[in-house]
C-alpha positions as a Markdown table, in Angstrom:
| # | Residue | x | y | z |
|---|---|---|---|---|
| 1 | Met | 95.9 | 111.7 | 85.3 |
| 2 | Lys | 97.6 | 109.3 | 82.9 |
| 3 | Gly | 99.4 | 107.4 | 85.7 |
| 4 | Val | 96.3 | 105.9 | 87.3 |
| 5 | Pro | 95.5 | 103.7 | 84.2 |
| 6 | Ala | 99.2 | 102.6 | 84.1 |
| 7 | Phe | 99.1 | 101.6 | 87.8 |
| 8 | Cys | 95.9 | 99.7 | 87.3 |
| 9 | Lys | 97.3 | 97.9 | 84.3 |
| 10 | Gln | 100.3 | 96.9 | 86.4 |
| 11 | Leu | 98.0 | 95.6 | 89.1 |
| 12 | Ala | 96.2 | 93.4 | 86.6 |
| 13 | Thr | 99.4 | 92.3 | 84.9 |
| 14 | Phe | 101.3 | 91.4 | 88.0 |
| 15 | Ser | 98.4 | 90.5 | 90.3 |
| 16 | Asp | 100.2 | 87.3 | 91.3 |
| 17 | Asn | 103.1 | 89.3 | 92.8 |
| 18 | Gly | 101.8 | 90.1 | 96.3 |
| 19 | Glu | 104.7 | 92.4 | 97.3 |
| 20 | Leu | 104.3 | 94.5 | 94.1 |
| 21 | Val | 100.5 | 94.6 | 94.5 |
| 22 | Glu | 100.9 | 95.9 | 98.0 |
| 23 | Lys | 103.3 | 98.7 | 96.9 |
| 24 | Ile | 101.0 | 99.8 | 94.0 |
| 25 | Ile | 98.0 | 99.8 | 96.2 |
| 26 | Glu | 99.9 | 101.9 | 98.8 |
| 27 | Thr | 100.8 | 104.4 | 96.0 |
| 28 | Leu | 97.2 | 104.6 | 94.9 |
| 29 | Ile | 96.1 | 105.2 | 98.4 |
| 30 | Thr | 98.5 | 108.1 | 98.7 |
| 31 | Leu | 97.5 | 109.5 | 95.4 |
| 32 | Ser | 93.8 | 109.2 | 96.3 |
| 33 | Ala | 94.2 | 112.2 | 98.7 |
| 34 | Asp | 93.7 | 114.3 | 95.6 |
| 35 | Asp | 90.0 | 114.5 | 94.6 |
| 36 | Gly | 90.7 | 114.3 | 90.8 |
| 37 | Ile | 93.0 | 111.3 | 91.2 |
| 38 | Ser | 90.5 | 109.6 | 93.5 |
| 39 | Ala | 87.8 | 110.0 | 90.9 |
| 40 | Ser | 90.1 | 108.6 | 88.2 |
| 41 | Ile | 90.9 | 105.6 | 90.4 |
| 42 | Ala | 87.2 | 105.0 | 91.1 |
| 43 | Ser | 86.2 | 105.2 | 87.5 |
| 44 | Gly | 89.1 | 103.4 | 85.9 |
| 45 | Gly | 90.5 | 101.0 | 88.5 |
| 46 | Met | 87.6 | 99.5 | 90.5 |
| 47 | Ile | 87.2 | 96.5 | 88.3 |
| 48 | Thr | 90.9 | 95.7 | 88.8 |
| 49 | Ile | 90.6 | 96.2 | 92.6 |
| 50 | Val | 87.5 | 93.9 | 92.7 |
| 51 | Asp | 89.5 | 91.3 | 90.8 |
| 52 | Leu | 92.4 | 91.6 | 93.3 |
| 53 | Ile | 89.9 | 91.0 | 96.2 |
| 54 | Asp | 88.9 | 87.8 | 94.5 |
| 55 | Glu | 92.5 | 86.7 | 93.9 |
| 56 | His | 94.0 | 87.7 | 97.2 |
| 57 | Asn | 91.1 | 87.0 | 99.6 |
| 58 | Asp | 93.4 | 84.9 | 101.7 |
| 59 | Asn | 96.2 | 87.5 | 102.0 |
| 60 | Val | 95.6 | 89.6 | 105.1 |
| 61 | Glu | 98.1 | 92.3 | 104.2 |
| 62 | Ile | 96.6 | 93.0 | 100.7 |
| 63 | Met | 93.0 | 92.8 | 101.9 |
| 64 | Thr | 93.8 | 95.3 | 104.7 |
| 65 | Leu | 95.0 | 97.7 | 102.1 |
| 66 | Ile | 92.1 | 97.2 | 99.8 |
| 67 | Val | 89.1 | 97.3 | 102.1 |
C-alpha cells in the first residue's frame, strides 16, 4: 500500500504537532486491521513510531495510542 509510507512521512514531518500525530496514529491503527497493511506499517513505519515514543514520552494521549 502506497499510503502507509505517506502516513509515516507525515508523522516524521509533523511530529511536533500532537493533535495531527494522534489522528495519523488512529488512522494507522484502523488500517492495521488488514494483514497486508499491518505488515507494511511494521516494515516501513516502526522507526518513525519509535522516534515518536522518544519525542512524546510525556504525552499520555499519544503514548496510549502507540503502546
